[in-house]
SEVO-579232 format. One record per residue (C-alpha): y, x, z. Coordinates in steps of 0.05 Angstrom, whole numbers, plus 5000, padded with zeros to 4 digits. Each point is the difference from the previous one (the first is absolute). Example, Ala and Ser with C-alpha at 12.3 -4.5 7.8 and 13.67 -1.06 7.14 Angstrom:
% residues 2
491052465156
506950274987
This chain:
% residues 148
502566890347
493350295018
497550484947
494750435033
494549695044
494950395039
493449665018
495450425043
492749774993
493750145041
495149524968
500949465053
501249284981
507150055028
501850604957
497549614939
504349415022
505950475007
499250234928
499549284976
506349835039
503850584969
497749804930
502249285012
506650135035
502450604961
497549904928
505450444970
499450585049
496250644992
494149975047
496650625028
493349925035
498650545051
493350155032
500250475060
493350285021
500550085076
497150665021
497049695063
497849344971
499050114926
495849364992
504949565039
501549344966
496650154933
492850075019
498649855073
492550124991
501050714973
498050515051
505250555004
497950365064
494350414972
499750024925
503550244961
503150505048
507549895006
503650524958
494150184957
500049944925
495649405006
504949675049
505850094952
495749734942
498349395042
507449895017
501950054926
494449514982
502549505052
507250064974
497749914928
496149385018
506049705037
504650164942
495349674950
500249365043
507750055005
500650084924
495549394989
504349595047
506450244965
497049804933
499349285026
507650005004
501050364934
503050575040
499050755002
499950415063
500150745014
495050295049
499950625044
496050245060
500850505055
496050255060
502950005070
503349555051
501449334965
505949845045
503650644983
498150034927
502149284984
506950105032
501150684968
497749764932
504849425002
505850475017
498250534949
498649534942
506049555009
496049395018
504249375012
494849585037
493250105032
494849445000
493850115041
494549645036
501349915075
493350345015
493750224967
494949865054
494949455001
502049365036
496350145064
503050705008
507349874985
506449905040
505749594970
502750604964
496750664988
502950665022
501250224928
503849364983
504050025064
502250724992
501649934926
504249395015
503850375055
500950664964
501249814927
507250024976
498749434951
497949285010
492749905018
496149364988
493749945042
494649544972
495449635047
């Protein structure tokens, strides 16, 4: 029986679909929503129009504030979606390499299943599976459901 589900989100439609899938398929499980701010692409998925190359400067106090603001916004959206299913979710965020953090988090927190969007890029930019989804699926020690 699946008890602990991890749903990484990035603000893309597929990450939202992944959360919806987890809420529908695992109504009795504990669902944790994880947002990883990628050091090299902090606006990836969530806000493609947000310019991250110049301001705020990566690593500055303003950069960390912006990263926290993005995570909070994504978590508010996730909480609203969970409320539609009369469910509660827990949320957490981290900064770093999403591929590594998702796999490590799943191992450290005794996650039974990972549900994530196959990619976060816009339609014209994306391959069939994104590198994050592919590497998580290969390296995770638990079942992974990729949502397309």
